Residue, then its C-alpha position, 0 to 999 in steps of 0.5 A: m546344488l551338488d557339484i557332482k552326482i554319480v548315478n547307477g554305480i556299483i558302490i564298493d564298501a571296502e570296510n565290509k567287503k561288499s557292494s550295492a547299487g546306488d548314487i553318490g552326491i559330492k559337494d565342496g570336496k566331500i561326499t555328502a550323500v550315498g544311496n538314493v540321491l535326489e538332489e540335482a548336480k552341476t555335473t552328473i556321471d552315469a556309472q551304469g555297470k561300473y564299480v565305484s571305489p574309494g580312490f586307491i591309496d599307494i602307501h609306498m612309492h617315490e615322488e618326482d625328482l624336481s631337479l629333473t622335472k624342473k618343476m615344469e611337469y609331473d612324472i610319476a604323479d601323472t601315472m598314479l592318477n591314470m591308474g586310479v590312485t588318489t593319495c600317495i605316500v612318498g619319501n620311502c626307502g630312506n630317500n626323499r628326492q628333495s626336502i619335504e618342505e620343497l615338495c610341499q611348497f611346490i604342490q601348494e603353488k602348482g597343485n598335483p595330480v594326486n594327494y601326497m604325504s611324505f616320510i622323512g628318509h634316514n638316507f636323505l638325512r645322512s646326506q644332509v649331515g655329511s654322513t656320505d660314506i654309505y659303508n660307514k656308520s654315522s658319527k655320534e654328532q651326526i646322529e644327534k643332528m639327525q635326531i633333531m631333524v627327525k623331530n622337526a620333520v615330524d613336527f612339520g607333518a611327516v608320516g614318520v621315518s623311512y629307512g633304506l638299509e640295503y642302500c646304505p650298509g653302514i647303517d647299523t641297527e643301533e643307528a636306525i633306532l637312535i635317530t628316532k630318539e625324539i619321537q619314540g613311543r608315538d603310535d601316531l607315526l609310522l616307520a617303514a624300511h627297505y630291508r637290509k638284504d634279500a633272498i637267503y638273508a630275508l628272514d634276518a632282515i625281517k627280524e632286524m626291522a621288527q627289532i627297530g619297531k620294538e625298540s622305538r615303540i613305533p608301528f613298523q611297515i615292511s616295504h615291498l616284501s615282494s622283492c625281499s623274499a620271493y626267492g624261495n622263502m616267502t612261506e617262511a617269511l610270512k610265518l615269521i611276520d605272523d609270529i612277530a605280529n602275534s608277539g605284540i609288535d605292530l608290524q604290517v607289510d606292503a608288496y607289488p604285483y611284479a616278479a622284477f624289481s627296479t632301483y639305481i644300477g650304482s646302488a649297493v643292491f648291485d654290489d659284488g655277490c648279488l647275482e650269486i644270491w639271486n642265482k641269476d646272471y648279468d642278462s637278468i638285468m635290464l637298463t632303462e635309460e639312454p644310452f642303454k635303454g632296453m638293453f640287457c646286461d653282460k658283465e662289461l655293460f653292467e660294470k660300465a653302467r655302474k661306473e659311468y651311469p650310477n643313477m640310471l634305473a635298472v630292472a632285475y628279473v629275479m623273483n618268483e611270481n608264485e611267491i608274489v601272489q602268496a604275499l599279496n594274499h596274506p592278511l597283513v600285506m597291502i598293495a603298493s606300487d614302489g613306483i619310481y621313474r627318472n625322466h619317464s623311464g623305469h618299471p611299469r609298476g608305477a603305471g600299472t600296479f592297481p589295474r594289474v591286481i584287479g584285471h590280471y590277478v583277480r579277474d583273469e587268473k582268479k588268484m585273488e578275491f575281488y573285495d580282498a584286493i580292493y580292501k588292500m588298496t583302499y581301506m587297509p592303507a587308510k587305516r594303517l595311515q590313520f586317515k580319518n577322511k579317506g579310504l571309504i565311500k561314506e558321508g563326510y569323507d573326502a571325495d577321492i573316488t575311482i570308477f572302473d570297468y571290471s570287464t576291461i580294467l588291465d595294466k598296459a605299461t610294459f618294461q619297454d614302455p613303462q608309463v602307458r595308461p591302463e585300460g578300464i579306469e573310467y573316472v577319477i575324482v580327486n578332492g571333489k574334482i573330476a581329474v580323469e573323465e572317460g579315460r582321459t586326464i582333464n585336470n591334473t592339479s587337484g591333488k594336495f600335500f597333506k601333513r600327518g593328521e590332515a587326511 
């Protein structure tokens, strides 16, 4: 007997960008049958009129800070589940919010709403070896220590290395390449980077990331292009990315569907000159946590928050939406949330990205094609991560499945209330267990920590 049978659904073939009516059988965490499934099941889901999709894969987001949640609750993992994401890649932008080993142990003991895999972050490693001045390069001895730590993390099961170049101006290109010394030439890994600088500096930043990928001989992922180049030069940025990829460098990109970014107010992103680069004023920056939750800055508040609350998340409304759409439609760009929260505060992208793409940009605005969007949030990231068992609805694949109502799916999270559950996500199945049922979370511990090569 099957554990679960989904009947009457519109099953999406993300690889071939089409769909067909049929049933799905699930047993022991795997998809065992697709088509006309006659075998009985313990639980039957009637998906009449609904799309049955591979669970969404978020290749770029930021995990919980366990020191804030005290390991007693989930923060962003819950919102990921709510919007149909079943697998997330964490440790991005050079920033692990705790060690990979600690995160892995926590999930092995407690479970997780969704599956996690992790990068090892360069900036995190710098802090571990005492290279704490973000404006200075690491010493030779510190770099040698990081080389060993990178190798150890990869041996443990890290996806690869992530960089936060803008957050740490002292990292030069040489250091970024040198820390990969022990893993160079491995095409089973992935490098990912938050660029050096945005707006007028975006093209130079893209060239630097391509150089890191070329010299390390490791596939490279440009993180959240939406916040790098949506300031008037997206066309030039995408052409440059095409040229680099066509030259033989393995380069791909991700982007999120919002014209505002979010990061820590005390970070180097907000150093002197940022507003001039963006051609904006202080009132384009909103603070997201108490005692300034929802307040837009003036010069005095901006400086006070930077000095007294450097770890507070801020939202900067500085990008051009038409260029966001341009990025999302490019064939080398996949969809990712870049979601991050602190104490349930932050940017709505961590709760709304995937429903927003389908409901807003595909259905309502008709600015993206349906199957292209699904491909960019399922099979495309699965291929990029070299998953063998995720990203498709296919016999033998992991039963990570999202069922949604195309007529109602839409993000509901706002910049004032950034974790509101979206509409239209009817069911989410994680590792063969129902996690969301009729729009309600009934199980948030079925997710696992996967080491590289296990998914």
